[in-house]
C-alpha positions, 0 to 999 in steps of 0.5 A: 476496483483497486484503490492503489496501483503497483509502485504507489507509496502508501501509509498503513494504519500503524503509520508506516510508509511502504510501496505497493508491490502486488495486489490480489483478491482473497477467495472471499473477494477482499482486496489485499496488497503486498507492501514493501517496508524496509525490505520486508513484505507485509500483506494488508487489507485495502481498508488498512492503507491510505495514500501517502502525501506527496512531498514537493521539493524545492528547485 
């Protein structure tokens, strides 16, 4: 089962924040995500990503 959905904001293991644009499995069954960061796409394994903390804005 996928840990992240399309449009989720995630942090990579290198500390960069991005948006999930695609999710797929490799032939070996490993879950990968295409994450957009500053207009570029990175392809990362699921275990290299964590959910980004939500920021609460004042009214």
